Every structure is written in structure tokens, then in C-alpha cells.
C-alpha positions in Angstrom: -6.3 -6.3 14.5 -6.2 -9.9 16.1 -10.3 -9.4 16.5 -11.4 -8.5 13.0 -8.6 -11.3 11.7 -10.7 -14.0 13.8 -14.0 -12.4 12.6 -13.2 -13.3 9.2 -11.4 -16.4 9.6 -14.2 -17.8 12.2 -16.5 -19.1 9.0 -13.2 -21.2 8.1 -12.3 -22.5 11.8 -15.6 -23.5 12.3 -16.6 -24.9 8.8 -13.5 -25.3 7.2 -12.5 -24.3 3.5 -15.5 -23.9 1.0 -15.5 -23.3 -2.8 -15.2 -19.9 -3.7 -18.8 -18.3 -4.6 -18.6 -15.5 -7.5 -19.7 -12.1 -6.2 -23.1 -11.1 -7.3 -23.0 -7.4 -9.1 -26.0 -4.6 -8.6 -26.1 -1.5 -10.7 -25.9 1.2 -8.4 -25.9 3.9 -11.5 -24.6 5.3 -14.5 -23.0 8.7 -15.2 -21.3 10.7 -17.9 -18.5 12.7 -16.9 -17.2 15.7 -18.6 -13.4 15.9 -18.7 -11.6 19.6 -19.3 -8.2 20.2 -20.9 -5.3 18.0 -19.1 -2.4 19.1 -17.6 0.9 17.1 -18.9 3.2 17.0 -15.8 5.6 15.1 -18.0 7.9 12.2 -17.2 8.2 12.0 -13.6 10.3 9.3 -11.6 7.0 7.0 -11.4 5.8 7.2 -14.8 4.1 9.6 -17.5 1.9 12.1 -14.9 -1.6 13.9 -16.4 -4.1 15.8 -14.6 -7.5 15.8 -15.5 -10.3 18.2 -14.0 -14.2 16.9 -14.3 -16.0 20.3 -14.8 -19.7 18.4 -15.6 -21.7 15.5 -15.2 -25.0 13.6 -14.6 -25.8 10.5 -13.0 -28.8 8.5 -12.8 -30.1 4.8 -11.7 -32.1 2.7 -9.0 -32.5 5.5 -6.3 -29.7 7.9 -7.4 -30.1 10.9 -9.8 -28.0 13.9 -9.5 -25.3 15.5 -11.0 -21.4 15.9 -10.7 -20.1 19.3 -9.3 -16.6 18.9 -9.3 -13.6 16.7 -9.5 -10.1 15.6 -10.4 -8.5 12.6 -12.4 -4.9 11.9 -11.7 -3.4 9.4 -14.5 -0.1 7.6 -14.2 1.4 5.6 -16.8 4.5 3.6 -16.2 7.4 2.7 -18.3 5.9 -1.3 -18.9 2.7 0.6 -20.3 0.7 -0.3 -17.0 -1.8 2.6 -16.6 -3.1 3.6 -13.0 -5.7 6.5 -12.9 -7.1 7.7 -9.4 -9.8 10.3 -9.4 -12.1 11.8 -6.7 -15.5 14.0 -7.3 -18.7 15.0 -5.8 -22.0 13.6 -6.5 -25.1 15.8 -5.7 -28.1 14.1 -5.9 -31.6 15.8 -6.9 -32.4 16.0 -3.3 -29.5 17.7 -2.0 -27.0 15.6 -0.5 -23.3 15.5 -1.5 -21.4 12.3 -1.8 -17.8 12.0 -2.2 -16.8 9.3 -4.8 -13.1 7.9 -5.1 -11.7 5.8 -7.5 -8.7 3.8 -7.6 -8.1 2.1 -10.8 -5.4 0.1 -12.8 -7.2 0.2 -16.0 -9.6 -1.6 -16.9 -10.4 -2.3 -13.2 -11.8 0.7 -11.3 -12.4 0.2 -7.6 -15.1 2.8 -6.0 -15.6 3.8 -2.5 -18.3 6.8 -1.3 -18.5 8.9 1.7 -21.3 11.1 2.3 -22.7 12.3 6.0 -26.5 12.0 4.5 -28.4 9.7 6.3 -30.6 8.8 3.5 -27.2 7.9 1.7 -25.5 6.9 4.3 -25.6 3.0 3.3 -23.1 4.3 0.7 -20.4 4.7 3.3 -20.3 0.7 3.4 -20.5 0.3 -0.2 -17.4 -1.3 -2.6 -18.4 -0.9 -6.1 -16.8 -1.6 -9.4 -16.9 0.7 -12.2 -16.7 -0.1 -16.3 -16.9 2.3 -18.7 -15.8 4.0 -21.8 -13.9 7.4 -22.8 -14.6 9.4 -26.1 -13.9 13.1 -26.8 -13.7 14.4 -23.4 -16.8 12.2 -22.1 -16.3 9.7 -19.9 -19.2 6.9 -19.8 -19.2 5.0 -16.8 -21.4 2.3 -15.1 -21.2 1.3 -11.4 -21.7 -1.8 -10.1 -22.3 -2.5 -5.9 -19.9 -5.7 -5.6 -20.1 -6.1 -1.6 -21.2 -4.2 1.6 -19.1 -4.0 4.4 -20.3 -4.9 8.0 -21.0 -1.6 10.0 -19.0 -1.2 13.2 -21.8 -1.6 15.2 -22.4 -5.4 13.9 -19.1 -6.2 14.7 -19.5 -4.9 18.0 -22.8 -7.1 18.6 -20.4 -9.9 17.4 -17.9 -9.9 19.8 -20.3 -9.6 22.6 -21.8 -12.9 21.5 -18.6 -14.2 21.2 -17.8 -13.5 24.6 -20.7 -16.5 25.5 -21.4 -18.6 22.8 -19.1 -20.9 20.8 -18.8 -20.6 17.2 -21.8 -22.8 16.0 -24.1 -21.0 17.9 -22.8 -17.7 16.4 -23.7 -18.9 13.2 -27.0 -20.1 13.8 -27.3 -16.6 15.2 -26.2 -14.9 12.0 -28.6 -17.1 9.8 -31.7 -16.5 11.7 -31.3 -12.9 12.5 -29.3 -11.8 9.4 -26.2 -10.2 11.5 -24.3 -9.6 8.2 -27.3 -6.8 7.2 -29.2 -4.6 8.9 -30.5 -6.0 12.2 -32.1 -4.5 15.2 -31.5 -5.3 18.5 -35.0 -6.9 19.3 -34.1 -9.2 16.2 -30.9 -10.5 18.0 -32.2 -10.7 21.4 -34.9 -13.2 19.7 -32.1 -15.1 17.8 -30.1 -15.4 20.7 -32.8 -16.5 22.8 -34.1 -19.0 20.2 -30.6 -20.6 19.7 -30.3 -21.2 23.5 -33.7 -23.2 23.5 -32.8 -25.2 20.6 -29.6 -26.4 22.4 
């Protein structure tokens, strides 16, 4: 835990506090979900709960197209009117990959995570997304926006290795040159390290 805290705090430690930069949003895909008949669980100690099956659907976007095969939405309305909605459903791409989509929402804010074993769509495993949309007559229409991509464990391990021999200033030079926060090849990292030492 301390290691990961250091990695996330290292920009502040080395460069000081900076003005916050708003995240950039990139459209992943749009989806239409068909909702089944809701099951009213009733008033629970946590609020009024509904279970809503997702019976059908389709999605399309840049590089992502297919159908929604199955899913479930759990809706909870609190005593003060706060509405939470958690959902899990399966996207099946046109080329046969299955992607599990998990929603965590406090309406109208919806956070999205993905999980898949597909090598082609594996990049989604590191994506955090947000969704916006509307519901009408049992049809839920959503737009999914990519707002961030988590660094892979491989990249974090590489940073830890470099931290053993370099100071913060050198690390950020390497990040800048080799784009360590994205998809990096080992030979690019080696070249960046060599270049950093040569400059110093």
C-alpha cells in the first residue's frame, strides 16, 4: 500500500502541487437496453428496492459493436430520495468476445468498469468510464465515455525497478520520453533510461 501511495504522490513530491486539469472524455460506444418487468422487493432497512432484468440490447461505437445478452439492475431509493443503481450485464461483440460491464451509480452519475478475457478487448480491463442516458417505456439509452485508463501492473513494476536506481527527476524524464504511463515496449524503456543518463 505504501508503495502505491508513493507512486501516486511522486508527482506532488517532485514538482509540487499543480492546478487540477479536467479529464478528457472519449466516446466508447452507445447502447440501447431493453428492461424486463421489475420485481418490487419492497421497503428494506436500506430503502425501496427494485430488481430489473435486462432482457436484450445492442451497442455500437468506434471499434465496439455487438449485442447485450443478459443482465440485472438493482435499484435502491433512500428515504431522502437518493437513488442508487447497480448493474451487471454482458456485452457480446460481433466477433464473439464477451465483456462484463459493471455499473455503480448514484443517479445521475454512473461509473463503469469492464472485465474480459479477450486479448483484442483486454485494454478495456484498465478503463474507467462514465455513462449518461435516458429511460423511457422500458428502453434505457446510454452513452459510455472513457475518462481514464489505469496503468497496468507491468508499468507499475517497471517504475518500481527504475525507482531503485534513479531519483524523481530522472523518473519523470523517462516518463516523458518513453510514455511509461501508456503502452511501452521494453526496448523503448531501455533507450529512455540510457538517454536520461547520457543527458545527466
